[in-house]
Phi, psi and omega in degrees: 000136178288154179290131179256115184250344180203181182294335178292314177298320180298316180299319179295314180297319178296319180297318178295317179294323178296316178299317180296317179296320178296315180296327180278351180075023181269086187297320181295313180293322178300316180296315179299316180294321180297318179294316180295319177296318178298318179295319181294316180291330175296318177298316179298319180295322181289333181266355181287149177291119182302332180285346182252005184261163179233145180265002183291153178257141182281007177232149175281169179299335179278001176093354180276144180297144174271094187299323180295316180293317179299316178300314180298316181294323183280340187241027178293000000 
């Protein structure tokens, strides 16, 4: 396990564990991880600088990922 030093590291670790739980079909663990990840990302959103945030959604209305926006968010 990688060293977790802040809420950003925690969010990444939770996301990886959530993906693993989903792939394993472990619904109970997946649900617990999803709730914890949601709480962690909510804290990150509340502490983010409002001038540096974006209100855009990474998915289109049809449910497909917006690859251009995701690229922009990951490579700022």
